[in-house]
C-alpha positions as CSV (number, residue, x, y, z in Angstrom):
1,X,-31.9,9.2,-31.1
2,X,-31.8,8.4,-27.4
3,X,-35.0,8.8,-25.4
4,X,-35.2,11.4,-22.7
5,X,-38.9,11.7,-21.8
6,X,-38.7,11.3,-18.0
7,X,-35.6,12.0,-15.9
8,X,-34.6,10.5,-12.6
9,X,-32.1,12.9,-10.9
10,X,-29.6,10.8,-8.9
11,X,-28.6,13.5,-6.5
12,X,-29.8,15.8,-3.8
13,X,-29.9,19.5,-2.8
14,X,-29.0,22.4,-5.0
15,X,-27.8,20.5,-8.1
16,X,-30.8,18.2,-8.1
17,X,-33.2,21.2,-8.0
18,X,-31.1,22.9,-10.7
19,X,-31.6,20.0,-13.1
20,X,-35.3,19.7,-12.3
21,X,-35.9,23.3,-13.1
22,X,-34.6,22.9,-16.6
23,X,-36.5,19.7,-17.0
24,X,-39.7,21.5,-16.0
25,X,-39.0,24.2,-18.7
26,X,-38.5,21.4,-21.2
27,X,-41.8,19.7,-20.1
28,X,-39.8,16.6,-19.0
29,X,-41.3,15.0,-15.8
30,X,-38.7,14.3,-13.1
31,X,-38.3,11.7,-10.3
32,X,-36.5,12.7,-7.1
33,X,-34.7,10.2,-4.9
34,X,-34.0,11.0,-1.3
35,X,-32.6,9.6,1.9
36,X,-34.8,10.0,4.9
37,X,-33.2,13.1,6.4
38,X,-33.9,14.8,3.0
39,X,-37.6,14.0,2.9
40,X,-38.5,17.7,3.1
41,X,-35.6,19.0,1.0
42,X,-36.7,21.3,-1.9
43,X,-35.4,18.8,-4.5
44,X,-37.6,16.0,-3.1
45,X,-40.6,18.3,-3.0
46,X,-40.2,20.1,-6.4
47,X,-40.0,16.9,-8.5
48,X,-43.1,15.3,-10.1
49,X,-42.4,12.1,-8.3
50,X,-40.4,11.3,-5.2
51,X,-39.0,8.0,-4.0
52,X,-37.3,7.2,-0.7
53,X,-34.0,5.4,-0.8
54,X,-33.0,2.8,1.7
55,X,-29.5,2.2,3.1
56,X,-27.4,2.0,6.2
57,X,-26.7,5.7,5.9
58,X,-27.8,8.6,3.7
59,X,-24.6,8.6,1.8
60,X,-24.7,4.9,1.1
61,X,-28.3,5.2,0.0
62,X,-27.3,7.9,-2.6
63,X,-24.4,5.7,-3.8
64,X,-26.4,2.6,-4.3
65,X,-26.3,2.5,-8.1
66,X,-28.3,-0.7,-8.4
67,X,-31.2,0.7,-6.2
68,X,-31.2,4.0,-8.3
69,X,-31.3,2.2,-11.6
70,X,-34.0,-0.1,-10.4
71,X,-36.0,2.9,-9.1
72,X,-35.7,4.6,-12.5
73,X,-37.1,1.5,-14.3
74,X,-39.9,1.0,-11.8
75,X,-41.0,4.6,-12.2
76,X,-40.9,4.8,-15.9
77,X,-37.9,7.1,-16.2
78,X,-35.9,6.5,-19.4
79,X,-32.9,8.8,-18.5
80,X,-30.8,9.6,-15.4
81,X,-29.0,12.9,-14.7
82,X,-26.3,12.3,-12.0
83,X,-25.7,16.0,-11.1
84,X,-22.2,16.3,-9.5
85,X,-20.6,14.4,-6.7
86,X,-22.0,11.0,-5.6
87,X,-22.2,8.8,-8.8
88,X,-21.6,11.5,-11.4
89,X,-18.1,10.3,-12.3
90,X,-18.6,6.6,-11.7
91,X,-18.1,4.7,-15.0
92,X,-19.9,1.7,-13.5
93,X,-23.0,3.8,-13.1
94,X,-22.9,5.0,-16.7
95,X,-22.5,1.4,-17.8
96,X,-25.4,0.2,-15.6
97,X,-27.6,2.8,-17.1
98,X,-26.7,1.6,-20.6
99,X,-27.2,-2.0,-19.7
100,X,-30.7,-1.3,-18.4
101,X,-31.8,0.8,-21.4
102,X,-31.5,4.1,-19.7
103,X,-29.9,7.3,-21.2
104,X,-27.1,8.6,-19.0
105,X,-27.0,12.4,-19.3
106,X,-23.2,12.6,-19.1
107,X,-20.1,11.3,-20.8
108,X,-19.3,7.7,-21.9
109,X,-17.8,5.4,-19.2
110,X,-14.6,5.1,-21.4
111,X,-14.0,8.8,-21.1
112,X,-14.6,8.8,-17.4
113,X,-12.1,6.0,-16.9
114,X,-9.5,7.7,-19.2
115,X,-9.7,11.0,-17.3
116,X,-10.5,9.5,-13.8
117,X,-7.1,7.9,-13.5
118,X,-4.8,10.9,-13.3
119,X,-1.7,9.0,-14.5
120,X,-3.6,7.7,-17.5
121,X,-5.0,11.1,-18.2
122,X,-1.4,12.6,-18.2
123,X,-0.3,9.9,-20.7
124,X,-3.3,10.6,-23.0
125,X,-2.7,14.4,-22.9
126,X,1.0,14.0,-23.6
127,X,0.2,11.8,-26.6
128,X,-2.3,14.4,-27.8
129,X,0.2,17.2,-27.5
130,X,-1.6,19.0,-24.6
131,X,0.9,20.6,-22.2
132,X,1.1,18.9,-18.8
133,X,3.0,19.7,-15.6
134,X,6.3,17.8,-15.5
135,X,5.7,14.6,-13.5
136,X,5.7,10.9,-13.3
137,X,3.7,7.7,-13.8
138,X,2.5,5.8,-10.8
139,X,5.3,5.1,-8.3
140,X,6.1,1.7,-6.9
141,X,7.7,2.9,-3.6
142,X,9.5,5.6,-1.7
143,X,12.9,5.0,-3.4
144,X,11.3,5.5,-6.8
145,X,9.7,8.7,-5.6
146,X,13.0,10.1,-4.3
147,X,14.7,9.3,-7.6
148,X,12.0,10.9,-9.7
149,X,11.8,14.0,-7.5
150,X,15.5,14.5,-8.0
151,X,14.9,14.3,-11.8
152,X,11.9,16.7,-11.7
153,X,13.3,19.1,-9.2
154,X,11.9,20.2,-5.9
155,X,9.4,21.3,-4.7
156,X,7.2,18.4,-5.8
157,X,3.6,17.5,-5.1
158,X,2.5,13.9,-4.3
159,X,-1.0,13.2,-5.7
160,X,-3.4,10.3,-5.7
161,X,-3.6,8.6,-9.1
162,X,-7.3,7.8,-8.8
163,X,-8.2,11.0,-6.9
164,X,-9.3,14.6,-7.3
165,X,-10.5,17.6,-5.4
166,X,-7.2,18.0,-3.7
167,X,-7.7,14.9,-1.5
168,X,-4.5,13.5,-0.1
169,X,-2.2,15.9,-1.9
170,X,1.1,16.7,-0.1
171,X,3.9,19.1,-0.9
172,X,7.6,18.1,-0.4
173,X,10.0,21.0,-0.5
174,X,13.1,18.7,-0.3
175,X,14.2,15.1,0.0
176,X,13.7,15.1,3.8
177,X,10.0,15.9,3.4
178,X,9.2,13.4,0.7
179,X,9.0,10.1,2.6
180,X,6.4,11.4,5.0
181,X,4.4,13.1,2.2
182,X,4.6,9.9,0.1
183,X,3.2,7.7,2.9
184,X,0.5,10.2,3.9
185,X,-0.7,10.5,0.4
186,X,-0.8,6.7,-0.1
187,X,-2.9,6.3,3.0
188,X,-5.3,9.0,2.0
189,X,-5.6,7.6,-1.5
190,X,-6.4,4.2,-0.3
191,X,-9.0,5.5,2.2
192,X,-10.7,7.9,-0.2
193,X,-10.4,6.2,-3.6
194,X,-9.7,2.5,-2.9
195,X,-6.3,2.7,-4.6
196,X,-2.9,3.5,-2.9
197,X,-1.3,4.6,-6.2
198,X,0.4,8.0,-6.2
199,X,2.5,10.0,-8.5
200,X,4.6,13.2,-8.5
201,X,4.2,16.5,-10.2
202,X,6.4,19.6,-10.0
203,X,4.9,21.9,-7.5
204,X,4.2,25.3,-9.1
205,X,4.2,28.1,-6.5
206,X,1.5,30.7,-6.7
207,X,-0.1,29.4,-9.9
208,X,-3.5,30.5,-11.3
209,X,-6.2,27.9,-11.6
210,X,-8.1,28.4,-14.9
211,X,-10.6,26.0,-16.4
212,X,-12.4,25.7,-19.8
213,X,-16.0,24.7,-20.1
214,X,-16.5,22.3,-23.1
215,X,-19.5,20.7,-24.8
216,X,-19.1,17.8,-27.2
217,X,-21.8,16.0,-29.2
218,X,-22.0,12.6,-30.8
219,X,-21.3,14.0,-34.3
220,X,-17.7,15.0,-33.9
221,X,-18.1,18.6,-32.7
222,X,-16.4,19.8,-29.6
223,X,-16.5,23.5,-28.5
224,X,-15.0,25.5,-25.7
225,X,-17.4,28.1,-24.1
226,X,-14.8,30.2,-22.3
227,X,-12.8,30.1,-19.1
228,X,-13.5,30.3,-15.4
229,X,-10.8,31.4,-12.9
230,X,-10.9,29.3,-9.7
231,X,-7.6,30.4,-8.0
232,X,-9.2,31.5,-4.7
233,X,-9.3,28.2,-2.8
234,X,-9.0,26.9,0.7
235,X,-7.6,23.4,1.2
236,X,-7.7,23.0,-2.6
237,X,-11.5,23.6,-2.5
238,X,-12.8,26.4,-4.7
239,X,-14.4,29.4,-2.9
240,X,-14.9,31.9,-5.7
241,X,-15.2,31.4,-9.5
242,X,-15.0,34.2,-12.0
243,X,-15.4,34.6,-15.8
244,X,-13.7,36.0,-17.7
245,X,-10.3,35.6,-16.0
246,X,-8.8,39.0,-15.4
247,X,-5.6,39.8,-17.4
248,X,-5.7,36.7,-19.6
249,X,-4.6,37.7,-23.1
250,X,-6.7,36.9,-26.2
251,X,-3.9,34.7,-27.6
252,X,-3.6,32.8,-24.3
253,X,-7.4,32.3,-24.0
254,X,-7.5,31.0,-27.6
255,X,-4.6,28.6,-27.0
256,X,-6.2,27.2,-23.8
257,X,-9.5,26.8,-25.6
258,X,-7.8,24.9,-28.4
259,X,-6.0,22.7,-25.9
260,X,-9.3,22.0,-24.1
261,X,-11.0,20.9,-27.3
262,X,-8.0,18.7,-28.1
263,X,-8.0,17.1,-24.7
264,X,-11.7,16.3,-24.8
265,X,-11.4,14.8,-28.3
266,X,-8.4,12.7,-27.3
267,X,-10.7,10.6,-25.0
268,X,-13.8,10.5,-27.2
269,X,-15.7,12.9,-24.9
270,X,-19.4,13.6,-25.2
271,X,-21.6,16.0,-23.2
272,X,-20.5,18.7,-20.8
273,X,-17.1,18.7,-19.1
274,X,-14.4,20.9,-17.8
275,X,-10.7,20.9,-18.6
276,X,-8.7,22.4,-15.7
277,X,-5.4,24.1,-16.3
278,X,-2.6,25.5,-14.0
279,X,-1.2,28.7,-15.3
280,X,2.3,29.7,-14.2
281,X,4.0,32.8,-15.7
282,X,3.6,32.5,-19.5
283,X,2.9,28.8,-19.5
284,X,-0.2,26.7,-18.9
285,X,-0.5,23.0,-18.1
286,X,-3.3,20.4,-18.2
287,X,-4.3,19.6,-14.6
288,X,-7.3,17.3,-14.8
289,X,-10.7,16.9,-16.4
290,X,-14.0,17.0,-14.5
291,X,-16.2,14.6,-16.5
292,X,-19.5,16.2,-15.3
293,X,-21.3,19.4,-14.8
294,X,-19.5,21.6,-12.2
295,X,-20.6,23.6,-9.2
296,X,-19.4,26.8,-11.0
297,X,-21.3,26.2,-14.3
298,X,-23.7,29.1,-13.6
299,X,-21.0,31.8,-14.3
300,X,-20.5,30.4,-17.8
301,X,-24.3,30.3,-18.3
302,X,-24.6,33.9,-17.3
303,X,-22.0,35.3,-19.7
304,X,-22.7,32.9,-22.7
305,X,-26.5,33.1,-22.2
306,X,-27.3,29.4,-22.5
307,X,-28.6,26.7,-20.2
308,X,-25.9,24.0,-19.9
309,X,-28.3,21.4,-18.4
310,X,-30.6,21.9,-21.5
311,X,-27.6,21.4,-23.7
312,X,-26.6,18.2,-21.7
313,X,-30.1,16.8,-22.4
314,X,-30.1,17.8,-26.0
315,X,-26.7,16.1,-26.5
316,X,-27.8,13.0,-24.6
317,X,-30.7,12.7,-27.0
318,X,-28.3,12.6,-29.9
319,X,-28.9,16.2,-31.1
320,X,-26.1,18.3,-32.6
321,X,-24.4,21.3,-31.2
322,X,-26.0,24.3,-33.0
323,X,-24.5,24.8,-36.5
324,X,-24.1,28.5,-35.7
325,X,-22.3,27.6,-32.5
326,X,-22.9,29.4,-29.2
327,X,-22.9,33.2,-28.4
328,X,-19.5,34.7,-27.6
329,X,-19.2,35.5,-23.8
330,X,-20.5,38.9,-22.8
331,X,-20.1,40.7,-19.4
332,X,-18.7,39.4,-16.2
333,X,-19.9,36.9,-13.6
334,X,-18.6,35.9,-10.1
335,X,-19.9,32.9,-8.1
336,X,-19.4,32.7,-4.3
337,X,-19.9,29.4,-2.5
338,X,-21.6,29.7,0.9
339,X,-20.1,27.0,3.2
340,X,-21.1,25.9,6.7
341,X,-17.7,26.3,8.5
342,X,-16.4,27.0,12.0
343,X,-14.2,30.2,11.7
344,X,-12.8,29.5,15.2
345,X,-11.5,26.1,14.2
346,X,-9.5,27.0,11.1
347,X,-12.7,27.0,9.0
348,X,-13.4,23.3,9.5
349,X,-16.6,22.1,7.9
350,X,-19.5,22.5,10.4
351,X,-22.8,21.2,9.0
352,X,-25.9,21.7,11.0
353,X,-29.5,22.9,10.8
354,X,-30.3,26.2,9.0
355,X,-32.6,28.2,11.3
356,X,-32.9,31.3,9.2
357,X,-32.6,31.8,5.5
358,X,-32.5,35.2,3.8
359,X,-31.5,34.8,0.2
360,X,-29.9,37.6,-1.8
361,X,-31.9,39.3,-4.5
362,X,-31.7,42.1,-7.0
363,X,-30.6,42.8,-10.6
364,X,-28.0,40.4,-11.9
365,X,-28.2,38.1,-8.8
366,X,-28.7,34.3,-9.3
367,X,-29.1,31.9,-6.4
368,X,-28.7,28.1,-6.8
369,X,-29.6,26.7,-3.4
370,X,-30.8,23.5,-1.9
371,X,-32.3,25.4,1.1
372,X,-35.7,27.1,1.4
373,X,-37.7,28.6,4.2
374,X,-40.2,25.9,4.4
375,X,-43.9,26.2,5.2
376,X,-45.1,23.5,7.6
377,X,-47.0,21.7,4.9
378,X,-45.3,19.7,2.1
379,X,-48.0,20.7,-0.4
380,X,-47.6,24.4,0.5
381,X,-43.8,24.0,0.1
382,X,-44.1,22.5,-3.3
383,X,-46.5,25.2,-4.5
384,X,-44.1,27.9,-3.2
385,X,-41.2,26.3,-5.0
386,X,-43.1,26.0,-8.3
387,X,-44.4,29.5,-8.1
388,X,-40.9,30.9,-7.3
389,X,-39.6,29.0,-10.4
390,X,-42.4,30.4,-12.5
391,X,-41.5,34.0,-11.4
392,X,-37.8,33.3,-12.1
393,X,-36.7,33.5,-8.5
């Protein structure tokens, strides 16, 4: 079995703190890494050890996989949890961990690559019998895009083959719109993902966005833990997540769960992941797989009654999914994301200092946050965070 006795968390903010809390409950020491602006962040204070990262910018520091792997080894960590964002879906990072004798608390690099390339993922899903939105392989040029769009039928969506998160996507309602959409998506794909490859999918108007949380172990068992609805979005970014999805029939829920398990098994998946579907009318289609823990994982935890980070660690150690399975979902949970945005400028992102913080509280309320009202002293802040964790706040 793989060793997970000390974990470096290769992330910052809310998700880093979330992982560290579970590690504390499992009596696993943690190492925090931080860029200089985050020196007083809760994640950097809560951990058992903290290490400053160097780099030309904070973002580049957190993306420096060689520095992070070296830091883990130097500080005696035998495992790395990547959180989400940053390096969490970088197969080279998973491979670097394995090469250096570190347990990567996440999926194999092969699964990341298979699902990270959207065109390859579509091919794999079609071969496995998972329904996918009618679309294309990667397109060589504008002429090929026009020919394929005519075959598929307008409207179509132009998407980055190596992308995700809605970045670069453009909708073409007819052939006059497609050339500009094609070029704009190619530019965005090159800038954001380092690859200009794009492809087409039929654009489904007013679909529902429903995803299935899965867990898979090293022993051939894959399970679906229920769905989350993420249809309320702005600029293709989720704002509200809910489980169970309202109005989803038992037969549809079962079919989507079976398709999610098939999709994960088709790429040899292991650990926690999410299969995203688009639902249009009576049909559902595979959209993509997020090969990591997701921002909205808490709503699944609340209705199933398990700790997904704990399960990630157990699976990374080589343990089996419980023979009795997991509890059936009970109740209802909704997650709201609190974003720093400028309402007067079409809700553009507007990061800045938080001057006051009054967290919600009360029965049934859970708060996952990377922000705290900080005492002036780091020791006092750490004691306050540890005590809040002990009290379940």
